[in-house]
Each structure stands twice: as C-alpha cells, then as structure tokens.
N, CA, C and O atoms as a DFTB+ gen file, in Angstrom:
720 C
 N C O
     1  1     -28.100      20.450     -17.814
     2  2     -27.373      19.279     -17.289
     3  2     -25.873      19.616     -17.230
     4  3     -25.332      20.198     -18.171
     5  1     -25.219      19.257     -16.149
     6  2     -23.814      19.506     -15.963
     7  2     -22.995      18.660     -16.915
     8  3     -23.259      17.470     -17.089
     9  1     -22.029      19.260     -17.511
    10  2     -21.129      18.579     -18.408
    11  2     -19.770      18.388     -17.746
    12  3     -19.179      19.347     -17.248
    13  1     -19.277      17.162     -17.740
    14  2     -17.942      16.856     -17.178
    15  2     -17.102      16.158     -18.272
    16  3     -17.519      15.150     -18.843
    17  1     -15.948      16.704     -18.538
    18  2     -15.063      16.199     -19.550
    19  2     -13.812      15.693     -18.871
    20  3     -13.235      16.389     -18.036
    21  1     -13.375      14.472     -19.220
    22  2     -12.136      13.914     -18.713
    23  2     -11.150      13.926     -19.840
    24  3     -11.387      13.306     -20.876
    25  1      -9.998      14.648     -19.657
    26  2      -9.062      14.832     -20.721
    27  2      -7.699      14.283     -20.284
    28  3      -7.274      14.544     -19.158
    29  1      -7.008      13.534     -21.140
    30  2      -5.677      13.058     -20.885
    31  2      -4.714      14.043     -21.472
    32  3      -4.381      13.996     -22.656
    33  1      -4.254      14.975     -20.587
    34  2      -3.399      16.052     -21.033
    35  2      -1.958      15.503     -21.347
    36  3      -1.302      14.898     -20.498
    37  1      -1.528      15.742     -22.570
    38  2      -0.129      15.291     -22.890
    39  2       0.903      16.238     -22.284
    40  3       0.606      17.382     -21.941
    41  1       2.124      15.723     -22.166
    42  2       3.263      16.500     -21.760
    43  2       3.405      17.721     -22.739
    44  3       3.267      17.581     -23.954
    45  1       3.677      18.878     -22.169
    46  2       3.916      20.066     -22.974
    47  2       2.683      20.922     -23.272
    48  3       2.800      22.015     -23.828
    49  1       1.506      20.424     -22.901
    50  2       0.275      21.167     -23.181
    51  2      -0.098      21.992     -21.978
    52  3      -0.065      21.488     -20.855
    53  1      -0.459      23.268     -22.180
    54  2      -0.896      24.147     -21.101
    55  2      -2.321      23.812     -20.675
    56  3      -3.146      23.432     -21.506
    57  1      -2.608      23.952     -19.390
    58  2      -3.937      23.665     -18.816
    59  2      -4.877      24.846     -18.966
    60  3      -5.590      25.194     -18.025
    61  1      -4.887      25.462     -20.129
    62  2      -5.718      26.609     -20.394
    63  2      -6.008      26.588     -21.920
    64  3      -5.359      25.876     -22.686
    65  1      -6.992      27.386     -22.313
    66  2      -7.408      27.362     -23.731
    67  2      -6.617      28.351     -24.599
    68  3      -6.602      28.207     -25.821
    69  1      -5.974      29.332     -24.007
    70  2      -5.197      30.300     -24.794
    71  2      -3.838      30.471     -24.166
    72  3      -3.642      30.143     -22.996
    73  1      -2.890      30.988     -24.941
    74  2      -1.537      31.281     -24.431
    75  2      -1.116      32.631     -24.961
    76  3      -0.462      32.741     -25.998
    77  1      -1.516      33.677     -24.209
    78  2      -1.220      35.027     -24.577
    79  2       0.180      35.466     -24.139
    80  3       0.714      36.444     -24.662
    81  1       0.757      34.765     -23.207
    82  2       2.044      35.162     -22.603
    83  2       3.254      34.894     -23.479
    84  3       4.218      35.658     -23.454
    85  1       3.215      33.820     -24.251
    86  2       4.398      33.414     -24.979
    87  2       4.445      33.992     -26.373
    88  3       3.433      33.974     -27.074
    89  1       5.614      34.519     -26.813
    90  2       5.726      34.993     -28.165
    91  2       5.677      33.858     -29.215
    92  3       5.302      34.049     -30.371
    93  1       6.082      32.663     -28.731
    94  2       5.975      31.465     -29.575
    95  2       4.759      30.661     -29.133
    96  3       4.668      30.294     -27.961
    97  1       3.848      30.385     -30.009
    98  2       2.649      29.626     -29.603
    99  2       3.010      28.253     -29.004
   100  3       3.849      27.520     -29.528
   101  1       2.359      27.950     -27.921
   102  2       2.505      26.651     -27.255
   103  2       1.191      25.914     -27.321
   104  3       0.136      26.545     -27.384
   105  1       1.225      24.558     -27.309
   106  2      -0.024      23.843     -27.343
   107  2      -0.866      24.138     -26.102
   108  3      -0.334      24.232     -24.996
   109  1      -2.181      24.285     -26.287
   110  2      -3.126      24.551     -25.192
   111  2      -4.254      23.526     -25.268
   112  3      -4.251      22.647     -26.129
   113  1      -5.196      23.648     -24.375
   114  2      -6.385      22.746     -24.396
   115  2      -7.117      22.860     -25.703
   116  3      -7.664      21.868     -26.185
   117  1      -7.149      24.054     -26.306
   118  2      -7.886      24.230     -27.563
   119  2      -7.281      23.447     -28.696
   120  3      -7.931      23.236     -29.720
   121  1      -6.018      23.002     -28.532
   122  2      -5.380      22.128     -29.540
   123  2      -6.083      20.783     -29.609
   124  3      -6.064      20.106     -30.636
   125  1      -6.713      20.403     -28.478
   126  2      -7.282      19.054     -28.353
   127  2      -8.786      19.066     -28.085
   128  3      -9.444      18.062     -28.358
   129  1      -9.350      20.129     -27.574
   130  2     -10.749      20.154     -27.172
   131  2     -11.464      21.317     -27.849
   132  3     -11.133      22.481     -27.624
   133  1     -12.456      20.984     -28.686
   134  2     -13.176      22.039     -29.380
   135  2     -14.618      22.069     -28.808
   136  3     -15.577      21.710     -29.492
   137  1     -14.735      22.490     -27.586
   138  2     -16.017      22.578     -26.942
   139  2     -16.177      23.991     -26.354
   140  3     -15.205      24.609     -25.922
   141  1     -17.405      24.479     -26.347
   142  2     -17.694      25.778     -25.761
   143  2     -18.027      25.631     -24.293
   144  3     -18.598      24.635     -23.850
   145  1     -17.643      26.677     -23.543
   146  2     -18.069      26.855     -22.150
   147  2     -17.746      25.708     -21.206
   148  3     -18.536      25.412     -20.309
   149  1     -16.592      25.049     -21.388
   150  2     -16.103      24.122     -20.386
   151  2     -14.733      24.672     -19.930
   152  3     -13.961      25.211     -20.722
   153  1     -14.478      24.516     -18.657
   154  2     -13.289      25.123     -18.074
   155  2     -12.578      24.103     -17.160
   156  3     -13.243      23.281     -16.528
   157  1     -11.269      24.146     -17.088
   158  2     -10.561      23.192     -16.255
   159  2     -10.862      23.425     -14.766
   160  3     -10.941      24.558     -14.292
   161  1     -11.023      22.315     -14.062
   162  2     -11.205      22.350     -12.623
   163  2      -9.902      21.996     -11.961
   164  3      -9.682      20.844     -11.586
   165  1      -9.033      22.977     -11.814
   166  2      -7.665      22.725     -11.397
   167  2      -6.717      22.793     -12.557
   168  3      -7.093      23.129     -13.680
   169  1      -5.446      22.461     -12.257
   170  2      -4.437      22.584     -13.321
   171  2      -3.515      21.386     -13.282
   172  3      -3.507      20.610     -12.326
   173  1      -2.769      21.258     -14.300
   174  2      -1.597      20.364     -14.350
   175  2      -0.516      21.196     -15.036
   176  3      -0.771      21.866     -16.037
   177  1       0.671      21.144     -14.490
   178  2       1.777      21.896     -15.048
   179  2       2.057      21.433     -16.479
   180  3       1.703      20.317     -16.861
   181  1       2.680      22.281     -17.245
   182  2       2.978      21.943     -18.633
   183  2       3.780      20.643     -18.746
   184  3       3.603      19.882     -19.697
   185  1       4.658      20.394     -17.779
   186  2       5.536      19.224     -17.829
   187  2       4.940      18.029     -17.094
   188  3       5.638      17.043     -16.856
   189  1       3.670      18.101     -16.735
   190  2       2.935      16.973     -16.157
   191  2       1.950      16.446     -17.143
   192  3       1.557      17.153     -18.071
   193  1       1.540      15.216     -16.965
   194  2       0.577      14.567     -17.892
   195  2      -0.584      14.047     -17.105
   196  3      -0.559      13.994     -15.876
   197  1      -1.603      13.664     -17.833
   198  2      -2.669      12.886     -17.220
   199  2      -4.001      13.616     -17.120
   200  3      -4.303      14.529     -17.888
   201  1      -4.793      13.171     -16.128
   202  2      -6.187      13.545     -16.038
   203  2      -6.397      14.996     -15.678
   204  3      -5.909      15.482     -14.658
   205  1      -7.134      15.677     -16.537
   206  2      -7.603      17.019     -16.256
   207  2      -9.118      16.974     -16.399
   208  3      -9.645      16.521     -17.415
   209  1      -9.790      17.435     -15.397
   210  2     -11.254      17.426     -15.416
   211  2     -11.723      18.848     -15.832
   212  3     -11.258      19.845     -15.279
   213  1     -12.631      18.919     -16.793
   214  2     -13.205      20.161     -17.221
   215  2     -14.741      20.069     -17.038
   216  3     -15.330      18.993     -17.138
   217  1     -15.352      21.216     -16.772
   218  2     -16.794      21.242     -16.573
   219  2     -17.370      22.603     -16.979
   220  3     -16.649      23.593     -17.103
   221  1     -18.673      22.619     -17.177
   222  2     -19.346      23.845     -17.475
   223  2     -20.076      24.386     -16.238
   224  3     -20.762      25.405     -16.315
   225  1     -19.925      23.702     -15.105
   226  2     -20.582      24.015     -13.845
   227  2     -19.589      24.701     -12.893
   228  3     -18.690      24.055     -12.354
   229  1     -19.759      25.993     -12.697
   230  2     -18.819      26.758     -11.820
   231  2     -18.753      26.208     -10.415
   232  3     -17.676      26.147      -9.821
   233  1     -19.905      25.801      -9.869
   234  2     -19.874      25.272      -8.470
   235  2     -19.070      23.957      -8.404
   236  3     -18.295      23.735      -7.473
   237  1     -19.276      23.089      -9.422
   238  2     -18.548      21.860      -9.428
   239  2     -17.066      22.126      -9.653
   240  3     -16.223      21.503      -9.007
   241  1     -16.735      23.046     -10.564
   242  2     -15.347      23.420     -10.752
   243  2     -14.689      23.865      -9.509
   244  3     -13.553      23.470      -9.248
   245  1     -15.351      24.689      -8.701
   246  2     -14.796      25.190      -7.446
   247  2     -14.639      24.054      -6.425
   248  3     -13.667      24.005      -5.671
   249  1     -15.626      23.141      -6.422
   250  2     -15.589      22.052      -5.481
   251  2     -14.393      21.066      -5.767
   252  3     -13.748      20.543      -4.857
   253  1     -14.157      20.862      -7.068
   254  2     -13.023      19.975      -7.437
   255  2     -11.715      20.670      -7.123
   256  3     -10.802      20.017      -6.617
   257  1     -11.575      21.923      -7.387
   258  2     -10.309      22.616      -7.255
   259  2      -9.985      23.078      -5.798
   260  3      -8.815      23.234      -5.448
   261  1     -11.005      23.287      -4.980
   262  2     -10.791      23.844      -3.625
   263  2     -10.236      22.782      -2.687
   264  3     -10.891      21.767      -2.452
   265  1      -8.994      23.005      -2.126
   266  2      -8.422      22.040      -1.200
   267  2      -9.278      21.790       0.051
   268  3      -9.149      20.747       0.692
   269  1     -10.147      22.745       0.397
   270  2     -11.015      22.542       1.576
   271  2     -11.881      21.298       1.427
   272  3     -12.265      20.694       2.429
   273  1     -12.191      20.907       0.205
   274  2     -12.986      19.748      -0.012
   275  2     -12.276      18.406       0.057
   276  3     -12.899      17.345       0.026
   277  1     -10.947      18.485       0.150
   278  2     -10.088      17.319       0.357
   279  2     -10.344      16.192      -0.697
   280  3     -10.292      15.007      -0.369
   281  1     -10.612      16.582      -1.923
   282  2     -10.806      15.627      -2.974
   283  2      -9.464      14.987      -3.322
   284  3      -8.515      15.689      -3.671
   285  1      -9.380      13.662      -3.229
   286  2      -8.112      12.980      -3.504
   287  2      -7.723      13.033      -4.961
   288  3      -8.555      12.895      -5.857
   289  1      -6.428      13.237      -5.177
   290  2      -5.857      13.227      -6.527
   291  2      -4.685      12.255      -6.487
   292  3      -3.767      12.418      -5.682
   293  1      -4.715      11.221      -7.374
   294  2      -3.706      10.246      -7.330
   295  2      -2.742      10.384      -8.550
   296  3      -3.172      10.532      -9.694
   297  1      -1.474      10.328      -8.257
   298  2      -0.439      10.536      -9.238
   299  2       0.440       9.304      -9.319
   300  3       0.734       8.684      -8.297
   301  1       0.865       8.940     -10.531
   302  2       1.894       7.938     -10.748
   303  2       3.182       8.701     -11.042
   304  3       3.271       9.448     -12.017
   305  1       4.184       8.496     -10.173
   306  2       5.356       9.336     -10.182
   307  2       6.620       8.515     -10.399
   308  3       6.922       7.644      -9.582
   309  1       7.346       8.754     -11.439
   310  2       8.651       8.145     -11.631
   311  2       9.658       9.052     -10.981
   312  3       9.770      10.220     -11.352
   313  1      10.415       8.529      -9.991
   314  2      11.398       9.351      -9.331
   315  2      12.812       8.828      -9.585
   316  3      13.033       7.647      -9.856
   317  1      13.758       9.768      -9.484
   318  2      15.137       9.403      -9.667
   319  2      15.654       8.844      -8.347
   320  3      15.448       9.437      -7.288
   321  1      16.326       7.700      -8.420
   322  2      16.813       7.005      -7.262
   323  2      15.924       5.797      -6.938
   324  3      15.001       5.464      -7.681
   325  1      16.229       5.160      -5.820
   326  2      15.517       3.957      -5.445
   327  2      14.991       4.074      -4.018
   328  3      15.567       3.486      -3.102
   329  1      13.908       4.824      -3.812
   330  2      13.407       4.951      -2.445
   331  2      12.854       3.634      -1.919
   332  3      12.353       2.791      -2.662
   333  1      12.970       3.498      -0.600
   334  2      12.376       2.341       0.046
   335  2      11.022       2.800       0.637
   336  3      10.689       3.986       0.627
   337  1      10.288       1.856       1.128
   338  2       9.047       2.174       1.749
   339  2       9.253       3.179       2.926
   340  3       8.484       4.121       3.118
   341  1      10.312       2.920       3.679
   342  2      10.663       3.832       4.798
   343  2      10.916       5.260       4.336
   344  3      10.557       6.216       5.023
   345  1      11.542       5.401       3.155
   346  2      11.824       6.735       2.608
   347  2      10.507       7.532       2.313
   348  3      10.505       8.763       2.316
   349  1       9.419       6.808       2.066
   350  2       8.146       7.451       1.765
   351  2       7.370       7.887       3.022
   352  3       6.404       8.642       2.911
   353  1       7.767       7.437       4.173
   354  2       7.048       7.700       5.433
   355  2       6.877       9.218       5.677
   356  3       5.787       9.617       6.086
   357  1       7.863      10.070       5.455
   358  2       7.621      11.496       5.657
   359  2       6.446      12.043       4.839
   360  3       5.755      12.957       5.290
   361  1       6.214      11.493       3.640
   362  2       5.110      11.954       2.853
   363  2       3.762      11.575       3.547
   364  3       2.802      12.346       3.562
   365  1       3.754      10.353       4.112
   366  2       2.561       9.890       4.834
   367  2       2.302      10.695       6.094
   368  3       1.157      10.876       6.510
   369  1       3.367      11.168       6.685
   370  2       3.233      11.937       7.921
   371  2       2.884      13.385       7.666
   372  3       2.335      14.068       8.531
   373  1       3.213      13.859       6.443
   374  2       3.082      15.258       6.131
   375  2       4.454      15.949       6.314
   376  3       5.110      15.767       7.339
   377  1       4.863      16.716       5.344
   378  2       6.172      17.373       5.405
   379  2       5.925      18.872       5.328
   380  3       4.836      19.329       4.981
   381  1       6.975      19.624       5.664
   382  2       6.870      21.075       5.603
   383  2       7.666      21.563       4.393
   384  3       8.879      21.372       4.312
   385  1       6.962      22.192       3.461
   386  2       7.575      22.829       2.318
   387  2       7.701      24.323       2.553
   388  3       7.259      24.813       3.592
   389  1       8.285      25.054       1.630
   390  2       8.489      26.472       1.845
   391  2       7.186      27.213       2.077
   392  3       7.176      28.232       2.767
   393  1       6.048      26.709       1.499
   394  2       4.770      27.417       1.695
   395  2       3.928      26.738       2.821
   396  3       2.712      26.922       2.876
   397  1       4.578      25.967       3.701
   398  2       3.927      25.399       4.809
   399  2       3.800      23.923       4.829
   400  3       4.226      23.257       3.886
   401  1       3.220      23.368       5.887
   402  2       3.059      21.927       5.977
   403  2       2.027      21.378       5.007
   404  3       1.022      22.017       4.695
   405  1       2.317      20.154       4.539
   406  2       1.356      19.455       3.673
   407  2       0.468      18.558       4.552
   408  3       0.827      18.179       5.667
   409  1      -0.683      18.245       4.002
   410  2      -1.479      17.218       4.650
   411  2      -0.816      15.854       4.420
   412  3      -0.105      15.668       3.432
   413  1      -1.045      14.915       5.319
   414  2      -0.507      13.584       5.087
   415  2      -1.007      13.032       3.758
   416  3      -2.182      13.161       3.416
   417  1      -0.068      12.400       2.997
   418  2      -0.395      11.829       1.700
   419  2      -0.405      10.303       1.816
   420  3       0.165       9.737       2.749
   421  1      -1.040       9.668       0.885
   422  2      -0.890       8.241       0.731
   423  2       0.245       8.028      -0.256
   424  3       0.250       8.626      -1.332
   425  1       1.190       7.194       0.091
   426  2       2.321       6.959      -0.752
   427  2       2.764       5.516      -0.686
   428  3       2.967       4.972       0.399
   429  1       2.917       4.884      -1.863
   430  2       3.413       3.504      -1.848
   431  2       4.228       3.243      -3.148
   432  3       3.964       3.816      -4.204
   433  1       5.203       2.368      -3.008
   434  2       5.957       1.950      -4.187
   435  2       5.090       1.064      -5.077
   436  3       4.306       0.247      -4.594
   437  1       5.247       1.245      -6.375
   438  2       4.497       0.422      -7.323
   439  2       5.413      -0.058      -8.429
   440  3       6.486       0.502      -8.652
   441  1       4.974      -1.117      -9.130
   442  2       5.731      -1.593     -10.292
   443  2       5.558      -0.544     -11.406
   444  3       4.584       0.208     -11.375
   445  1       6.459      -0.473     -12.371
   446  2       6.304       0.481     -13.473
   447  2       4.917       0.301     -14.121
   448  3       4.582      -0.807     -14.541
   449  1       4.134       1.337     -14.204
   450  2       2.803       1.212     -14.825
   451  2       2.870       1.071     -16.317
   452  3       3.841       1.487     -16.949
   453  1       1.850       0.490     -16.877
   454  2       1.773       0.323     -18.342
   455  2       1.203       1.614     -18.951
   456  3      -0.002       1.739     -19.171
   457  1       2.126       2.588     -19.220
   458  2       1.699       3.874     -19.737
   459  2       2.225       4.044     -21.187
   460  3       3.083       3.296     -21.656
   461  1       1.685       5.029     -21.840
   462  2       2.114       5.433     -23.215
   463  2       3.529       5.969     -23.109
   464  3       3.987       6.355     -22.033
   465  1       4.203       5.986     -24.230
   466  2       5.552       6.614     -24.316
   467  2       5.381       8.095     -24.248
   468  3       4.462       8.646     -24.854
   469  1       6.260       8.764     -23.511
   470  2       6.162      10.226     -23.436
   471  2       7.026      10.829     -24.519
   472  3       8.086      10.303     -24.860
   473  1       6.557      11.938     -25.054
   474  2       7.283      12.680     -26.098
   475  2       7.517      14.073     -25.594
   476  3       6.556      14.835     -25.493
   477  1       8.790      14.479     -25.256
   478  2      10.023      13.690     -25.379
   479  2      10.137      12.678     -24.292
   480  3       9.509      12.821     -23.242
   481  1      10.941      11.630     -24.515
   482  2      11.077      10.592     -23.469
   483  2      11.786      11.155     -22.211
   484  3      12.496      12.159     -22.280
   485  1      11.573      10.487     -21.078
   486  2      12.240      10.855     -19.869
   487  2      13.702      10.469     -20.038
   488  3      14.018       9.420     -20.598
   489  1      14.582      11.320     -19.552
   490  2      16.006      10.991     -19.707
   491  2      16.324       9.717     -18.949
   492  3      15.776       9.458     -17.877
   493  1      17.207       8.937     -19.516
   494  2      17.609       7.681     -18.953
   495  2      19.069       7.704     -18.637
   496  3      19.870       8.096     -19.486
   497  1      19.467       7.285     -17.403
   498  2      20.827       7.219     -17.046
   499  2      21.103       5.820     -16.463
   500  3      20.489       5.404     -15.481
   501  1      22.041       5.117     -17.097
   502  2      22.334       3.765     -16.677
   503  2      22.808       3.673     -15.247
   504  3      22.524       2.699     -14.550
   505  1      23.556       4.723     -14.794
   506  2      24.149       4.652     -13.456
   507  2      23.185       5.119     -12.351
   508  3      23.518       5.012     -11.170
   509  1      22.019       5.625     -12.704
   510  2      21.064       6.114     -11.688
   511  2      19.758       5.353     -11.826
   512  3      19.113       5.427     -12.872
   513  1      19.357       4.627     -10.801
   514  2      18.115       3.871     -10.892
   515  2      16.912       4.835     -10.785
   516  3      17.051       6.011     -10.446
   517  1      15.745       4.282     -11.087
   518  2      14.542       5.054     -10.855
   519  2      13.458       4.069     -10.366
   520  3      13.552       2.862     -10.587
   521  1      12.450       4.608      -9.711
   522  2      11.316       3.807      -9.166
   523  2      10.032       4.556      -9.439
   524  3      10.038       5.754      -9.724
   525  1       8.943       3.842      -9.349
   526  2       7.607       4.410      -9.484
   527  2       6.944       4.424      -8.112
   528  3       7.038       3.469      -7.341
   529  1       6.274       5.531      -7.837
   530  2       5.547       5.696      -6.579
   531  2       4.131       6.204      -6.926
   532  3       3.947       7.041      -7.810
   533  1       3.155       5.669      -6.201
   534  2       1.792       6.186      -6.302
   535  2       1.583       7.082      -5.119
   536  3       1.773       6.681      -3.971
   537  1       1.187       8.306      -5.410
   538  2       0.985       9.314      -4.369
   539  2      -0.390       9.898      -4.507
   540  3      -0.781      10.325      -5.594
   541  1      -1.162       9.926      -3.379
   542  2      -2.480      10.575      -3.366
   543  2      -2.457      11.707      -2.373
   544  3      -2.145      11.540      -1.194
   545  1      -2.805      12.885      -2.905
   546  2      -2.883      14.078      -2.028
   547  2      -4.281      14.631      -2.063
   548  3      -5.069      14.315      -2.955
   549  1      -4.588      15.465      -1.081
   550  2      -5.917      16.092      -1.026
   551  2      -5.784      17.612      -1.081
   552  3      -6.681      18.347      -0.668
   553  1      -4.659      18.055      -1.594
   554  2      -4.434      19.485      -1.776
   555  2      -4.200      19.683      -3.264
   556  3      -4.693      18.903      -4.080
   557  1      -3.487      20.670      -3.607
   558  2      -3.143      20.900      -5.014
   559  2      -2.359      22.163      -5.154
   560  3      -2.668      23.021      -5.981
   561  1      -1.350      22.273      -4.348
   562  2      -0.473      23.462      -4.439
   563  2       0.386      23.377      -5.715
   564  3       0.529      22.323      -6.334
   565  1       0.932      24.504      -6.061
   566  2       1.752      24.606      -7.227
   567  2       2.936      23.615      -7.151
   568  3       3.755      23.696      -6.235
   569  1       3.019      22.673      -8.126
   570  2       4.091      21.701      -8.221
   571  2       4.296      20.915      -6.938
   572  3       5.417      20.526      -6.609
   573  1       3.221      20.687      -6.224
   574  2       3.320      20.078      -4.869
   575  2       3.991      18.686      -4.899
   576  3       4.934      18.447      -4.144
   577  1       3.527      17.795      -5.737
   578  2       4.082      16.437      -5.732
   579  2       5.581      16.480      -6.057
   580  3       6.381      15.818      -5.396
   581  1       5.950      17.254      -7.069
   582  2       7.371      17.403      -7.439
   583  2       8.170      17.928      -6.233
   584  3       9.253      17.413      -5.953
   585  1       7.668      18.924      -5.527
   586  2       8.390      19.462      -4.405
   587  2       8.451      18.502      -3.284
   588  3       9.447      18.488      -2.559
   589  1       7.410      17.658      -3.078
   590  2       7.395      16.651      -2.020
   591  2       8.454      15.573      -2.259
   592  3       9.205      15.221      -1.349
   593  1       8.511      15.044      -3.507
   594  2       9.517      14.012      -3.767
   595  2      10.925      14.551      -3.720
   596  3      11.838      13.857      -3.272
   597  1      11.117      15.757      -4.168
   598  2      12.437      16.376      -4.054
   599  2      12.836      16.552      -2.576
   600  3      13.987      16.333      -2.199
   601  1      11.888      16.938      -1.781
   602  2      12.117      17.170      -0.340
   603  2      12.664      15.903       0.341
   604  3      13.488      15.994       1.252
   605  1      12.221      14.767      -0.086
   606  2      12.705      13.505       0.531
   607  2      13.911      12.911      -0.219
   608  3      14.354      11.802       0.078
   609  1      14.417      13.652      -1.172
   610  2      15.634      13.249      -1.890
   611  2      15.499      12.447      -3.149
   612  3      16.460      11.838      -3.621
   613  1      14.271      12.445      -3.709
   614  2      14.021      11.637      -4.923
   615  2      13.272      12.525      -5.955
   616  3      12.042      12.514      -6.002
   617  1      14.001      13.265      -6.752
   618  2      13.369      14.167      -7.687
   619  2      12.448      13.460      -8.705
   620  3      12.739      12.347      -9.142
   621  1      11.376      14.099      -9.062
   622  2      10.431      13.559     -10.018
   623  2      10.987      13.649     -11.428
   624  3      11.466      14.703     -11.846
   625  1      10.925      12.524     -12.176
   626  2      11.273      12.469     -13.554
   627  2      10.045      12.560     -14.443
   628  3      10.070      13.230     -15.475
   629  1       8.955      11.881     -14.043
   630  2       7.736      11.900     -14.818
   631  2       6.571      11.870     -13.842
   632  3       6.596      11.134     -12.855
   633  1       5.547      12.676     -14.124
   634  2       4.378      12.782     -13.246
   635  2       3.100      12.651     -14.056
   636  3       2.854      13.434     -14.973
   637  1       2.304      11.680     -13.722
   638  2       1.056      11.407     -14.431
   639  2      -0.080      11.388     -13.428
   640  3      -0.115      10.534     -12.542
   641  1      -1.018      12.332     -13.562
   642  2      -2.205      12.294     -12.655
   643  2      -3.167      11.244     -13.206
   644  3      -3.612      11.323     -14.351
   645  1      -3.473      10.267     -12.369
   646  2      -4.297       9.129     -12.828
   647  2      -5.729       9.274     -12.385
   648  3      -6.640       8.828     -13.083
   649  1      -5.949       9.886     -11.244
   650  2      -7.308       9.915     -10.661
   651  2      -7.568      11.263      -9.998
   652  3      -6.688      11.825      -9.346
   653  1      -8.797      11.782     -10.172
   654  2      -9.317      12.919      -9.431
   655  2     -10.635      12.472      -8.869
   656  3     -11.576      12.217      -9.620
   657  1     -10.724      12.369      -7.521
   658  2     -11.941      11.858      -6.870
   659  2     -12.195      10.452      -7.412
   660  3     -11.331       9.580      -7.314
   661  1     -13.383      10.232      -7.986
   662  2     -13.740       8.904      -8.535
   663  2     -13.453       8.803     -10.037
   664  3     -13.620       7.726     -10.610
   665  1     -13.035       9.870     -10.682
   666  2     -12.743       9.863     -12.093
   667  2     -11.340       9.362     -12.356
   668  3     -10.416       9.745     -11.637
   669  1     -11.144       8.521     -13.358
   670  2      -9.816       8.010     -13.672
   671  2      -9.497       8.214     -15.166
   672  3     -10.343       8.596     -15.975
   673  1      -8.273       7.943     -15.461
   674  2      -7.799       8.059     -16.846
   675  2      -8.012       6.781     -17.659
   676  3      -7.705       6.734     -18.850
   677  1      -8.535       5.756     -17.006
   678  2      -8.753       4.485     -17.715
   679  2      -9.361       4.683     -19.092
   680  3     -10.394       5.334     -19.241
   681  1      -8.706       4.112     -20.098
   682  2      -9.232       4.088     -21.446
   683  2      -9.154       5.369     -22.229
   684  3      -9.729       5.450     -23.315
   685  1      -8.463       6.384     -21.724
   686  2      -8.320       7.655     -22.458
   687  2      -6.878       7.826     -22.900
   688  3      -5.979       7.960     -22.070
   689  1      -6.666       7.820     -24.169
   690  2      -5.313       7.984     -24.711
   691  2      -4.848       9.466     -24.575
   692  3      -5.676      10.370     -24.470
   693  1      -3.558       9.686     -24.578
   694  2      -3.032      11.074     -24.489
   695  2      -3.619      11.924     -25.614
   696  3      -3.684      11.503     -26.769
   697  1      -4.053      13.153     -25.236
   698  2      -4.650      14.066     -26.207
   699  2      -6.104      13.846     -26.511
   700  3      -6.700      14.603     -27.277
   701  1      -6.699      12.802     -25.914
   702  2      -8.101      12.473     -26.145
   703  2      -8.935      12.813     -24.890
   704  3      -8.386      12.985     -23.802
   705  1     -10.239      12.904     -25.056
   706  2     -11.132      13.145     -23.937
   707  2     -12.411      12.377     -24.139
   708  3     -12.708      11.881     -25.225
   709  1     -13.177      12.293     -23.033
   710  2     -14.479      11.675     -23.088
   711  2     -15.374      12.339     -22.035
   712  3     -14.874      12.935     -21.082
   713  1     -16.641      12.240     -22.201
   714  2     -17.584      12.778     -21.208
   715  2     -17.721      11.758     -20.063
   716  3     -17.757      10.546     -20.278
   717  1     -17.794      12.296     -18.856
   718  2     -17.935      11.375     -17.688
   719  2     -19.375      11.041     -17.539
   720  3     -19.745      10.290     -16.637
C-alpha cells in the first residue's frame, strides 16, 4: 500500500534527510520524521515553510514533482509593499524569468492568514507596508514564487506552501506530520 506523508516543514529545515554539504549541521527532515523509505516529492527551500509531501511510491513521487502533470501548488506569500489586484495581473498572464516564461498563475490578494509565528520572525519595518497574496502555480522551478513576486516589484518576505494538489496543511502544526 502506498504511503503518503504530509509534513509541515518549518523555516530553516532542509527538504532532505541528510546534510553532507555543510560543516555545521543544519536541521533536516530526519530531525522531524523517523520513517524508513519515504522520500520528498518535490522540494521547499530552506527559507520557505509549509506542506511537503513524502511518499514511498516512486511513480507517485515523480507524478507530484513533474511539472508536466500540472499539479497545482498553492502558496500564501507575504510580500513587501502594497500590490493592487492590477499589479498581480502579470502573474496571471505568465511572466518571463531568466530561465524562460512561466505558465499563467492564479494570484489574488488575501487578508493576513492565521498562521503560526515564524522563528525567526519576518523583519518588520514601520515605513514599508506588506500584503498577503495567494499564488497557485503548476510548475515548481527553483525559487519560482520568490522570483515571480520580485519580478513584479514586490519581494517575498514569507512563503508558506499551503496546498499540493488536493492535500493541504490544515491541522498540521510546524514540524509535525500525518499520513494522508
């Protein structure tokens, strides 16, 4: 039977089980998940948080991670500045990044979500506003959402992946996991 694990990856944790590159040990998936033969289906950068799907099924892992399958991934993104709905239109149309054009994304302004406190906290500046945007993409290039928001002039301050396909982060605290 296929095993699917939904993990709420905290800020600063690597999306892998070991860290052989760093002379100073960094937190990895093994810090939080003590299971054999499950592997991440895709990645989240160390400075991103949220839903990471792991499985013991190689075909499912490939299906989730492969952009050809156009599996939607939804992110809650705190950006620096105060974008309007019009500012988000280029994301909906698709923009061209250094590695080529992106597929059109779903993007909308949202109220600040009810999330856990991040450790360390996002920097706060009284003179610079921030807004929350919900962005759904069907790709998964390296740092894609961060590069997309920067491209339209609103750098990402905090990025939380909330949904992958039909799986969500609902009810999973940071550093915890559950079987789907």
